[in-house]
VOPA-329985 format. One record per residue: x negated, y, z negated of N, C-alpha, C in turn; residue number from 0. Coordinates in nm, 4 decimals, decimal comma, m for minus. Atoms other than C-alpha are relative to their C-alpha. Example, Ala and Ser with C-alpha at 12.3 -4.5 7.8 and 13.67 -1.06 7.14 Angstrom:
BEGIN
<n_x = m0,0890; n_y = m0,1190; n_z = 0,0000; ca_x = m1,2300; ca_y = m0,4500; ca_z = m0,7800; c_x = m0,0900; c_y = 0,1200; c_z = 0,0000; selum = 0>
<n_x = 0,0820; n_y = m0,1190; n_z = 0,0060; ca_x = m1,3670; ca_y = m0,1060; ca_z = m0,7140; c_x = 0,0770; c_y = 0,1090; c_z = m0,0730; selum = 1>
! end
This chain:
BEGIN
<n_x = 0,0331; n_y = m0,0325; n_z = m0,1016; ca_x = m8,2715; ca_y = 9,1421; ca_z = m12,1289; c_x = m0,1491; c_y = m0,1011; c_z = 0,0168; selum = 0>
<n_x = 0,1393; n_y = 0,0890; n_z = m0,0355; ca_x = m8,5910; ca_y = 8,9307; ca_z = m11,9826; c_x = m0,0697; c_y = 0,0648; c_z = 0,1009; selum = 1>
<n_x = 0,0946; n_y = m0,0458; n_z = m0,1230; ca_x = m8,9037; ca_y = 8,9958; ca_z = m11,7977; c_x = m0,0343; c_y = m0,1486; c_z = 0,0772; selum = 2>
<n_x = 0,0216; n_y = 0,1214; n_z = m0,0800; ca_x = m8,9423; ca_y = 8,7190; ca_z = m11,5212; c_x = m0,1374; c_y = 0,0181; c_z = 0,0551; selum = 3>
<n_x = 0,1332; n_y = m0,0098; n_z = m0,0253; ca_x = m9,3073; ca_y = 8,6712; ca_z = m11,4239; c_x = 0,0075; c_y = m0,1391; c_z = 0,0944; selum = 4>
<n_x = m0,0203; n_y = 0,1137; n_z = m0,1005; ca_x = m9,3356; ca_y = 8,4689; ca_z = m11,0963; c_x = m0,1460; c_y = m0,0061; c_z = 0,0856; selum = 5>
<n_x = 0,1360; n_y = 0,0097; n_z = m0,0710; ca_x = m9,6914; ca_y = 8,3552; ca_z = m10,9374; c_x = 0,0565; c_y = m0,0849; c_z = 0,1359; selum = 6>
<n_x = m0,0326; n_y = 0,0603; n_z = m0,1148; ca_x = m9,6196; ca_y = 8,2658; ca_z = m10,5686; c_x = m0,0845; c_y = m0,0117; c_z = 0,1126; selum = 7>
<n_x = 0,1096; n_y = 0,0113; n_z = m0,1105; ca_x = m9,8108; ca_y = 8,2018; ca_z = m10,2479; c_x = 0,0109; c_y = 0,1548; c_z = 0,0720; selum = 8>
<n_x = m0,0171; n_y = m0,1365; n_z = m0,0304; ca_x = m9,8759; ca_y = 8,5311; ca_z = m10,0846; c_x = 0,0823; c_y = 0,0066; c_z = 0,1423; selum = 9>
<n_x = m0,0910; n_y = 0,0153; n_z = m0,1246; ca_x = m9,7126; ca_y = 8,4167; ca_z = m9,7432; c_x = 0,1433; c_y = m0,0060; c_z = m0,0069; selum = 10>
<n_x = m0,1270; n_y = 0,0358; n_z = 0,0328; ca_x = m9,3997; ca_y = 8,3601; ca_z = m9,9161; c_x = 0,0722; c_y = 0,1495; c_z = m0,0698; selum = 11>
<n_x = m0,0260; n_y = m0,1238; n_z = 0,0304; ca_x = m9,3769; ca_y = 8,7208; ca_z = m10,0485; c_x = 0,1239; c_y = 0,0625; c_z = 0,0786; selum = 12>
<n_x = m0,1247; n_y = m0,0807; n_z = m0,0628; ca_x = m9,1303; ca_y = 8,8735; ca_z = m9,7880; c_x = 0,1189; c_y = m0,0738; c_z = 0,0315; selum = 13>
<n_x = m0,1219; n_y = 0,0860; n_z = 0,0286; ca_x = m8,9075; ca_y = 8,5651; ca_z = m9,7993; c_x = 0,0653; c_y = 0,0453; c_z = m0,1281; selum = 14>
<n_x = m0,0615; n_y = 0,0055; n_z = 0,1359; ca_x = m8,8820; ca_y = 8,6087; ca_z = m10,1660; c_x = 0,0710; c_y = 0,1768; c_z = m0,0252; selum = 15>
<n_x = m0,0362; n_y = m0,1266; n_z = 0,0000; ca_x = m8,8181; ca_y = 8,9935; ca_z = m10,1335; c_x = 0,1137; c_y = 0,0246; c_z = 0,0676; selum = 16>
<n_x = m0,1258; n_y = m0,0035; n_z = m0,0823; ca_x = m8,5671; ca_y = 8,9498; ca_z = m9,8658; c_x = 0,1387; c_y = m0,0577; c_z = m0,0874; selum = 17>
<n_x = m0,1203; n_y = 0,1003; n_z = 0,0415; ca_x = m8,3533; ca_y = 8,6774; ca_z = m10,0501; c_x = 0,0421; c_y = 0,0749; c_z = m0,1514; selum = 18>
<n_x = m0,0340; n_y = m0,0735; n_z = 0,1058; ca_x = m8,3916; ca_y = 8,8925; ca_z = m10,3810; c_x = 0,0711; c_y = 0,1250; c_z = 0,0501; selum = 19>
<n_x = m0,0627; n_y = m0,1101; n_z = m0,0419; ca_x = m8,2793; ca_y = 9,2036; ca_z = m10,2060; c_x = 0,1385; c_y = m0,0331; c_z = 0,0498; selum = 20>
<n_x = m0,1351; n_y = 0,0408; n_z = m0,0182; ca_x = m7,9631; ca_y = 9,0252; ca_z = m10,0663; c_x = 0,0831; c_y = m0,0560; c_z = m0,1081; selum = 21>
<n_x = m0,0918; n_y = 0,0019; n_z = 0,1546; ca_x = m7,8626; ca_y = 8,9571; ca_z = m10,4361; c_x = m0,0160; c_y = 0,1303; c_z = m0,0840; selum = 22>
<n_x = m0,0109; n_y = m0,1347; n_z = 0,0671; ca_x = m7,9103; ca_y = 9,3214; ca_z = m10,5108; c_x = m0,1218; c_y = 0,0017; c_z = m0,1123; selum = 23>
<n_x = 0,1266; n_y = m0,0470; n_z = 0,0950; ca_x = m8,2460; ca_y = 9,2733; ca_z = m10,7038; c_x = m0,1075; c_y = 0,0329; c_z = 0,0892; selum = 24>
<n_x = 0,1053; n_y = m0,0932; n_z = m0,0981; ca_x = m8,4767; ca_y = 9,5358; ca_z = m10,5571; c_x = m0,1067; c_y = 0,0502; c_z = m0,0811; selum = 25>
<n_x = 0,0924; n_y = m0,0508; n_z = 0,0628; ca_x = m8,6814; ca_y = 9,6495; ca_z = m10,8557; c_x = m0,0704; c_y = m0,0977; c_z = m0,0558; selum = 26>
<n_x = 0,1269; n_y = 0,1031; n_z = 0,0124; ca_x = m9,0016; ca_y = 9,4847; ca_z = m10,9038; c_x = m0,1449; c_y = 0,0413; c_z = 0,0162; selum = 27>
<n_x = 0,1451; n_y = m0,0618; n_z = m0,0206; ca_x = m9,3864; ca_y = 9,5301; ca_z = m10,9417; c_x = m0,0609; c_y = m0,1536; c_z = 0,0581; selum = 28>
<n_x = 0,0593; n_y = 0,0906; n_z = m0,0545; ca_x = m9,5986; ca_y = 9,3251; ca_z = m10,7330; c_x = m0,1702; c_y = 0,0129; c_z = 0,0187; selum = 29>
<n_x = 0,1605; n_y = m0,0153; n_z = 0,0000; ca_x = m9,9901; ca_y = 9,2509; ca_z = m10,7824; c_x = m0,0522; c_y = m0,1138; c_z = 0,0544; selum = 30>
<n_x = 0,0620; n_y = 0,1155; n_z = m0,0681; ca_x = m10,2385; ca_y = 9,0453; ca_z = m10,6151; c_x = m0,0820; c_y = m0,0760; c_z = m0,1269; selum = 31>
<n_x = 0,1057; n_y = 0,0678; n_z = 0,1147; ca_x = m10,3973; ca_y = 8,7739; ca_z = m10,8452; c_x = m0,0715; c_y = m0,1264; c_z = 0,0409; selum = 32>
<n_x = 0,0894; n_y = 0,1474; n_z = m0,0422; ca_x = m10,6235; ca_y = 8,4623; ca_z = m10,8440; c_x = 0,0273; c_y = m0,0938; c_z = m0,1070; selum = 33>
<n_x = m0,0520; n_y = 0,1037; n_z = 0,0785; ca_x = m10,5333; ca_y = 8,1602; ca_z = m10,9902; c_x = m0,0243; c_y = m0,1541; c_z = 0,0403; selum = 34>
<n_x = m0,0001; n_y = 0,1439; n_z = m0,0481; ca_x = m10,5653; ca_y = 7,7817; ca_z = m11,0051; c_x = 0,0961; c_y = m0,0646; c_z = m0,0854; selum = 35>
<n_x = m0,1024; n_y = 0,0926; n_z = 0,0849; ca_x = m10,3301; ca_y = 7,5277; ca_z = m11,1414; c_x = m0,0389; c_y = m0,1518; c_z = 0,0521; selum = 36>
<n_x = m0,0041; n_y = 0,1420; n_z = m0,0250; ca_x = m10,2719; ca_y = 7,1574; ca_z = m11,0359; c_x = m0,0847; c_y = 0,0053; c_z = 0,1085; selum = 37>
<n_x = 0,0788; n_y = 0,0221; n_z = m0,1349; ca_x = m10,4359; ca_y = 7,2001; ca_z = m10,6711; c_x = m0,1637; c_y = 0,0114; c_z = 0,0004; selum = 38>
<n_x = 0,1569; n_y = 0,0282; n_z = 0,0279; ca_x = m10,7759; ca_y = 7,2648; ca_z = m10,8297; c_x = m0,0810; c_y = 0,0593; c_z = 0,0880; selum = 39>
<n_x = 0,0677; n_y = m0,0771; n_z = m0,1280; ca_x = m10,9194; ca_y = 7,4657; ca_z = m10,5119; c_x = m0,0475; c_y = m0,0960; c_z = 0,0756; selum = 40>
<n_x = 0,0876; n_y = 0,0531; n_z = m0,0930; ca_x = m11,1679; ca_y = 7,3391; ca_z = m10,2798; c_x = m0,1410; c_y = 0,0299; c_z = 0,0208; selum = 41>
<n_x = 0,1391; n_y = m0,0105; n_z = 0,0103; ca_x = m11,5248; ca_y = 7,3052; ca_z = m10,1810; c_x = m0,0232; c_y = 0,0567; c_z = 0,1456; selum = 42>
<n_x = 0,0257; n_y = m0,0650; n_z = m0,1331; ca_x = m11,6746; ca_y = 7,5325; ca_z = m9,8823; c_x = m0,1516; c_y = m0,0245; c_z = 0,0285; selum = 43>
<n_x = 0,1635; n_y = m0,0094; n_z = 0,0061; ca_x = m12,0383; ca_y = 7,5192; ca_z = m9,7466; c_x = m0,0371; c_y = 0,1434; c_z = 0,0733; selum = 44>
<n_x = 0,0572; n_y = m0,1389; n_z = m0,0665; ca_x = m12,1753; ca_y = 7,8522; ca_z = m9,6899; c_x = m0,1317; c_y = m0,0081; c_z = 0,0260; selum = 45>
<n_x = 0,1256; n_y = m0,0139; n_z = m0,0311; ca_x = m12,5198; ca_y = 7,8891; ca_z = m9,5366; c_x = m0,0876; c_y = m0,1240; c_z = m0,0686; selum = 46>
<n_x = 0,0941; n_y = 0,1344; n_z = 0,0367; ca_x = m12,6286; ca_y = 7,5236; ca_z = m9,6463; c_x = 0,0472; c_y = m0,0460; c_z = m0,1367; selum = 47>
<n_x = m0,0209; n_y = 0,0041; n_z = 0,1557; ca_x = m12,4831; ca_y = 7,5667; ca_z = m10,0078; c_x = 0,1454; c_y = m0,0393; c_z = 0,0007; selum = 48>
<n_x = m0,1064; n_y = 0,0691; n_z = 0,0299; ca_x = m12,1806; ca_y = 7,3900; ca_z = m10,1328; c_x = 0,0621; c_y = 0,1131; c_z = m0,1056; selum = 49>
<n_x = m0,0628; n_y = m0,1259; n_z = 0,0990; ca_x = m11,9492; ca_y = 7,6786; ca_z = m10,2979; c_x = 0,1217; c_y = m0,0813; c_z = m0,0391; selum = 50>
<n_x = m0,1294; n_y = 0,0364; n_z = 0,0684; ca_x = m11,6543; ca_y = 7,5580; ca_z = m10,5432; c_x = 0,1012; c_y = 0,1188; c_z = 0,0323; selum = 51>
<n_x = m0,1113; n_y = m0,1347; n_z = m0,0148; ca_x = m11,3428; ca_y = 7,7848; ca_z = m10,4458; c_x = 0,1159; c_y = m0,0774; c_z = m0,1002; selum = 52>
<n_x = m0,1077; n_y = 0,0361; n_z = 0,0730; ca_x = m11,1198; ca_y = 7,7249; ca_z = m10,7366; c_x = 0,0854; c_y = 0,1013; c_z = m0,0613; selum = 53>
<n_x = m0,1096; n_y = m0,1022; n_z = 0,0122; ca_x = m10,9529; ca_y = 8,0594; ca_z = m10,7874; c_x = 0,0512; c_y = 0,0391; c_z = 0,1389; selum = 54>
<n_x = m0,0505; n_y = m0,0415; n_z = m0,1038; ca_x = m10,7095; ca_y = 8,0969; ca_z = m10,5227; c_x = 0,1101; c_y = 0,1111; c_z = 0,0027; selum = 55>
<n_x = m0,1132; n_y = m0,1149; n_z = m0,0028; ca_x = m10,4849; ca_y = 8,3975; ca_z = m10,3995; c_x = 0,1119; c_y = m0,0351; c_z = m0,0181; selum = 56>
<n_x = m0,1495; n_y = 0,0106; n_z = 0,0764; ca_x = m10,1504; ca_y = 8,4337; ca_z = m10,5678; c_x = 0,0516; c_y = 0,1555; c_z = 0,0163; selum = 57>
<n_x = m0,0581; n_y = m0,1223; n_z = 0,0123; ca_x = m9,9054; ca_y = 8,7135; ca_z = m10,5700; c_x = 0,0811; c_y = m0,0046; c_z = m0,1337; selum = 58>
<n_x = m0,0828; n_y = 0,0078; n_z = 0,1153; ca_x = m9,7583; ca_y = 8,8098; ca_z = m10,9180; c_x = 0,1145; c_y = 0,0836; c_z = 0,0206; selum = 59>
<n_x = m0,1145; n_y = m0,0639; n_z = 0,0142; ca_x = m9,4088; ca_y = 8,9266; ca_z = m10,9369; c_x = 0,0407; c_y = 0,0379; c_z = m0,1596; selum = 60>
<n_x = m0,0844; n_y = m0,0364; n_z = 0,1265; ca_x = m9,2558; ca_y = 9,0918; ca_z = m11,2432; c_x = 0,1187; c_y = 0,0686; c_z = 0,0207; selum = 61>
<n_x = m0,1271; n_y = m0,0605; n_z = m0,0163; ca_x = m8,9014; ca_y = 9,1753; ca_z = m11,2553; c_x = 0,0744; c_y = 0,0054; c_z = m0,1311; selum = 62>
<n_x = m0,0812; n_y = m0,0061; n_z = 0,1138; ca_x = m8,7126; ca_y = 9,3025; ca_z = m11,5731; c_x = 0,1529; c_y = m0,0093; c_z = 0,0517; selum = 63>
<n_x = m0,1288; n_y = 0,0115; n_z = m0,0024; ca_x = m8,3537; ca_y = 9,1981; ca_z = m11,5677; c_x = 0,1140; c_y = m0,0104; c_z = m0,1389; selum = 64>
<n_x = m0,0977; n_y = 0,0055; n_z = 0,1078; ca_x = m8,0370; ca_y = 9,1985; ca_z = m11,7676; c_x = 0,0085; c_y = m0,1456; c_z = m0,0012; selum = 65>
<n_x = m0,0323; n_y = 0,1307; n_z = 0,0331; ca_x = m7,9226; ca_y = 8,8647; ca_z = m11,9181; c_x = 0,0719; c_y = m0,0674; c_z = 0,1149; selum = 66>
<n_x = m0,1034; n_y = 0,0763; n_z = m0,1217; ca_x = m7,6558; ca_y = 8,8033; ca_z = m11,6349; c_x = m0,0747; c_y = m0,0230; c_z = 0,1304; selum = 67>
<n_x = 0,0821; n_y = m0,0186; n_z = m0,0977; ca_x = m7,9338; ca_y = 8,8479; ca_z = m11,3636; c_x = m0,1201; c_y = m0,1332; c_z = m0,0234; selum = 68>
<n_x = 0,1478; n_y = 0,0838; n_z = 0,0354; ca_x = m8,2076; ca_y = 8,5725; ca_z = m11,5264; c_x = 0,0448; c_y = m0,0965; c_z = 0,0963; selum = 69>
<n_x = m0,0200; n_y = 0,1538; n_z = m0,0555; ca_x = m8,0495; ca_y = 8,2535; ca_z = m11,3646; c_x = 0,0134; c_y = 0,0144; c_z = 0,1454; selum = 70>
<n_x = 0,0176; n_y = m0,0455; n_z = m0,1293; ca_x = m7,9877; ca_y = 8,4468; ca_z = m11,0171; c_x = m0,1281; c_y = 0,0051; c_z = 0,0500; selum = 71>
<n_x = 0,1103; n_y = m0,0449; n_z = m0,0340; ca_x = m8,3199; ca_y = 8,5671; ca_z = m11,0213; c_x = m0,1110; c_y = m0,1299; c_z = 0,0295; selum = 72>
<n_x = 0,0955; n_y = 0,1118; n_z = m0,0043; ca_x = m8,5111; ca_y = 8,2476; ca_z = m11,0865; c_x = 0,0520; c_y = m0,1003; c_z = 0,0834; selum = 73>
<n_x = m0,0373; n_y = 0,1114; n_z = m0,1337; ca_x = m8,3035; ca_y = 8,0195; ca_z = m10,8344; c_x = m0,0299; c_y = 0,0623; c_z = 0,1022; selum = 74>
<n_x = 0,0371; n_y = m0,0606; n_z = m0,1334; ca_x = m8,3581; ca_y = 8,2846; ca_z = m10,5557; c_x = m0,1261; c_y = 0,0046; c_z = 0,0094; selum = 75>
<n_x = 0,1387; n_y = 0,0136; n_z = m0,0178; ca_x = m8,7355; ca_y = 8,2947; ca_z = m10,6118; c_x = m0,0133; c_y = m0,1512; c_z = 0,0213; selum = 76>
<n_x = 0,0123; n_y = 0,1299; n_z = m0,0351; ca_x = m8,7290; ca_y = 7,9144; ca_z = m10,6318; c_x = m0,0080; c_y = m0,0191; c_z = 0,1370; selum = 77>
<n_x = m0,0543; n_y = 0,0402; n_z = m0,1174; ca_x = m8,5371; ca_y = 7,8791; ca_z = m10,3160; c_x = m0,0934; c_y = 0,0610; c_z = 0,1003; selum = 78>
<n_x = 0,0657; n_y = m0,0375; n_z = m0,0963; ca_x = m8,7448; ca_y = 8,1109; ca_z = m10,1328; c_x = m0,1333; c_y = m0,0199; c_z = 0,0100; selum = 79>
<n_x = 0,1432; n_y = 0,0188; n_z = 0,0083; ca_x = m9,0957; ca_y = 8,0360; ca_z = m10,2349; c_x = m0,0254; c_y = m0,1564; c_z = m0,0159; selum = 80>
<n_x = 0,0112; n_y = 0,1601; n_z = m0,0084; ca_x = m9,0602; ca_y = 7,6445; ca_z = m10,2415; c_x = m0,0372; c_y = m0,0308; c_z = 0,1345; selum = 81>
<n_x = 0,0231; n_y = 0,0767; n_z = m0,1082; ca_x = m9,2465; ca_y = 7,4661; ca_z = m9,9820; c_x = m0,0212; c_y = m0,1586; c_z = m0,0136; selum = 82>
<n_x = m0,0009; n_y = 0,1798; n_z = 0,0056; ca_x = m9,2781; ca_y = 7,1043; ca_z = m10,1299; c_x = m0,1234; c_y = m0,0118; c_z = m0,0644; selum = 83>
<n_x = 0,1298; n_y = 0,0128; n_z = 0,0213; ca_x = m9,6410; ca_y = 7,1389; ca_z = m10,1715; c_x = m0,0435; c_y = 0,0419; c_z = m0,1316; selum = 84>
<n_x = 0,0942; n_y = m0,0316; n_z = 0,1050; ca_x = m9,8862; ca_y = 7,1633; ca_z = m10,4570; c_x = m0,0323; c_y = 0,1610; c_z = 0,0217; selum = 85>
<n_x = 0,0701; n_y = m0,1018; n_z = m0,0200; ca_x = m9,9755; ca_y = 7,5177; ca_z = m10,5262; c_x = 0,1121; c_y = 0,1240; c_z = 0,0208; selum = 86>
<n_x = m0,1189; n_y = m0,0790; n_z = m0,0243; ca_x = m9,5904; ca_y = 7,6715; ca_z = m10,4698; c_x = 0,0051; c_y = 0,1082; c_z = m0,0972; selum = 87>
<n_x = m0,0007; n_y = m0,1313; n_z = 0,1167; ca_x = m9,6273; ca_y = 7,8846; ca_z = m10,8172; c_x = 0,0771; c_y = m0,0572; c_z = m0,1298; selum = 88>
<n_x = m0,0858; n_y = 0,0091; n_z = 0,1653; ca_x = m9,4693; ca_y = 7,9163; ca_z = m11,1652; c_x = 0,0683; c_y = 0,1185; c_z = m0,0191; selum = 89>
<n_x = m0,0764; n_y = m0,1482; n_z = 0,0796; ca_x = m9,2027; ca_y = 8,1506; ca_z = m11,3119; c_x = m0,0123; c_y = m0,0269; c_z = m0,1673; selum = 90>
<n_x = m0,0215; n_y = m0,0123; n_z = 0,1714; ca_x = m9,2195; ca_y = 8,2428; ca_z = m11,6743; c_x = 0,0959; c_y = 0,1256; c_z = m0,0205; selum = 91>
<n_x = m0,1464; n_y = m0,0909; n_z = 0,0199; ca_x = m8,8835; ca_y = 8,3982; ca_z = m11,8255; c_x = m0,0704; c_y = 0,0299; c_z = m0,1520; selum = 92>
<n_x = 0,0279; n_y = m0,0260; n_z = 0,1787; ca_x = m8,9918; ca_y = 8,5774; ca_z = m12,1642; c_x = 0,0809; c_y = 0,1442; c_z = m0,0099; selum = 93>
<n_x = m0,0926; n_y = m0,1069; n_z = 0,0625; ca_x = m8,7722; ca_y = 8,8167; ca_z = m12,3908; c_x = m0,0799; c_y = 0,1144; c_z = 0,0218; selum = 94>
<n_x = 0,0837; n_y = m0,1381; n_z = m0,0109; ca_x = m8,8124; ca_y = 9,1742; ca_z = m12,3102; c_x = 0,0850; c_y = 0,0813; c_z = m0,1223; selum = 95>
<n_x = m0,0489; n_y = m0,0998; n_z = 0,0939; ca_x = m8,7706; ca_y = 9,3847; ca_z = m12,6175; c_x = 0,0750; c_y = 0,1024; c_z = 0,0183; selum = 96>
<n_x = m0,0634; n_y = m0,1278; n_z = m0,0251; ca_x = m8,7151; ca_y = 9,7120; ca_z = m12,5001; c_x = m0,0268; c_y = 0,0418; c_z = 0,1547; selum = 97>
<n_x = 0,0278; n_y = m0,0633; n_z = m0,1077; ca_x = m8,7067; ca_y = 9,9023; ca_z = m12,1833; c_x = 0,0322; c_y = 0,1326; c_z = 0,0096; selum = 98>
<n_x = m0,0158; n_y = m0,1400; n_z = m0,0043; ca_x = m8,7181; ca_y = 10,2826; ca_z = m12,1292; c_x = m0,0473; c_y = 0,0672; c_z = 0,1299; selum = 99>
<n_x = 0,0093; n_y = m0,0589; n_z = m0,1303; ca_x = m8,6606; ca_y = 10,4741; ca_z = m11,8035; c_x = m0,0575; c_y = 0,1421; c_z = m0,0423; selum = 100>
<n_x = 0,0968; n_y = m0,1214; n_z = 0,0370; ca_x = m8,9294; ca_y = 10,7547; ca_z = m11,8538; c_x = 0,0849; c_y = 0,1166; c_z = 0,0475; selum = 101>
<n_x = m0,0763; n_y = m0,1421; n_z = m0,0483; ca_x = m8,7376; ca_y = 11,0300; ca_z = m11,6281; c_x = 0,1238; c_y = 0,0133; c_z = m0,0786; selum = 102>
<n_x = m0,1234; n_y = m0,0280; n_z = 0,0635; ca_x = m8,3990; ca_y = 11,0051; ca_z = m11,8292; c_x = m0,0238; c_y = m0,0336; c_z = m0,1438; selum = 103>
<n_x = 0,0228; n_y = 0,0399; n_z = 0,1363; ca_x = m8,5172; ca_y = 10,8532; ca_z = m12,1612; c_x = 0,1283; c_y = m0,1254; c_z = m0,0205; selum = 104>
<n_x = m0,0768; n_y = 0,1139; n_z = 0,0031; ca_x = m8,2484; ca_y = 10,5738; ca_z = m12,1120; c_x = m0,0808; c_y = m0,1315; c_z = m0,0472; selum = 105>
<n_x = 0,1059; n_y = 0,1216; n_z = 0,0471; ca_x = m8,3318; ca_y = 10,2467; ca_z = m12,2879; c_x = 0,1135; c_y = m0,1025; c_z = 0,0146; selum = 106>
<n_x = m0,0876; n_y = 0,1186; n_z = 0,0017; ca_x = m8,1820; ca_y = 9,8965; ca_z = m12,2986; c_x = 0,0240; c_y = m0,0257; c_z = 0,1642; selum = 107>
<n_x = m0,0422; n_y = 0,0446; n_z = m0,1159; ca_x = m7,9896; ca_y = 9,7500; ca_z = m11,9920; c_x = 0,0241; c_y = 0,1224; c_z = 0,1046; selum = 108>
<n_x = m0,0409; n_y = m0,1092; n_z = m0,1096; ca_x = m7,9049; ca_y = 10,0932; ca_z = m11,8421; c_x = m0,1570; c_y = 0,0596; c_z = 0,0387; selum = 109>
<n_x = 0,1393; n_y = m0,0355; n_z = m0,0518; ca_x = m8,3047; ca_y = 10,1645; ca_z = m11,8156; c_x = m0,0485; c_y = m0,0971; c_z = 0,1111; selum = 110>
<n_x = 0,0200; n_y = 0,0847; n_z = m0,0929; ca_x = m8,3269; ca_y = 9,8383; ca_z = m11,6181; c_x = 0,0424; c_y = 0,0295; c_z = 0,1217; selum = 111>
<n_x = m0,0811; n_y = m0,0528; n_z = m0,1099; ca_x = m8,0731; ca_y = 9,9432; ca_z = m11,3742; c_x = 0,1006; c_y = m0,0875; c_z = 0,0612; selum = 112>
! end
C-alpha cells in the first residue's frame, strides 16, 4: 500500500479527478494548500507598497492505493496536471503502513477498497 500526495494547480483539479475516475480511482482527500517552489512567487503593488507573494495557491490530493494502482495513479495525475510550465506541482509516493476502515474494521488492501 502507498499514500500518494500530489500538489497541483487548482485549475487542474477537475481534469485530474475526471481522468482518475476514468481509471476507477475515486477515493481521495482534497485540501487547499499554499506553497512555493521553483517559481518563487511574484511581486505586487498594493497601495503604493511592494508586496512579495511567495506562497501560491495549490491543491493537495491524498490518495491511498494498493501497490498495483501506484503507477497508474501517478501517471494519470501527471498526464492530467501537466501544462509544461513551472509550478505544475509535485507528487510524493510514501509507504502506507496500515489502513483501517472505521465502519467495518477491515484492514490493509481491503480497507483501501
